[in-house]
N, C-alpha and C positions, 0 to 999 in steps of 0.2 A: 786402144790405149797401149802405151809402151810399158812392158813389164819391167820389174826391178832387174831381172836377169839381163834383159836387153840393154837397159841403161848401164848396168855394170860392164857389159861387154863393149858397148860404145866408149865408155869412159876409159877402159883399158886400151882400146885402139887409139885413143887420144893421149895415151901416156899417163893416165891417172890410175896407176896400179893400186893405189891406196883406197880406192872408192869402196871396196868390199868391207873395209874396216870402219866406215863411218857409222855414227849412231842412227837409230831409226828415225829420230827427228830430222837429222840432216838429210837422210835419204828421202823423206817426205818432201823436204824443200827442193831437193834435186828433181824429184818427180814433178813437182809443181812447176819448176823452171822448164822442164822438158815439154810439158803441156803448153806453156806460154809460147815457147819457140815454135812448136808445131802449129799452133793456132795462127801465129803471125805469118808463117810460111804458107798456110792454106789461104789466108786472106791475100797475100801477095800473088799467089797463083790464080785466085779468083779474079783479082783485078786485071791480070794479064788476059785471062780467058774472056772477060767482059769486053776489054778493049779490042779483042780480036773477033768480036761478035758471037762468042760462044756463051750466051746467057744461061743455057741449061747447065753447062759444066760449072760456071761461076756459082749458080745457085746450089749445085750439089756440093761444091767445095765449102760453101758457107752453111751447109746443113739446112737449106731452105726447100729442098726437093726430096 
């Protein structure tokens, strides 16, 4: 899981210097968004792995192995 400090650092790198000042509720929403993005990216990579015949990697990316 991505930590709050990691999210803040990535946000700063993206030019969102104000991220450290948002409320706890907003930070929870940002963390939820980060999880959704990561899950979507893992699924995209799993699809690529499966199309290339690497079923084991695809299963690992999907948390099935």
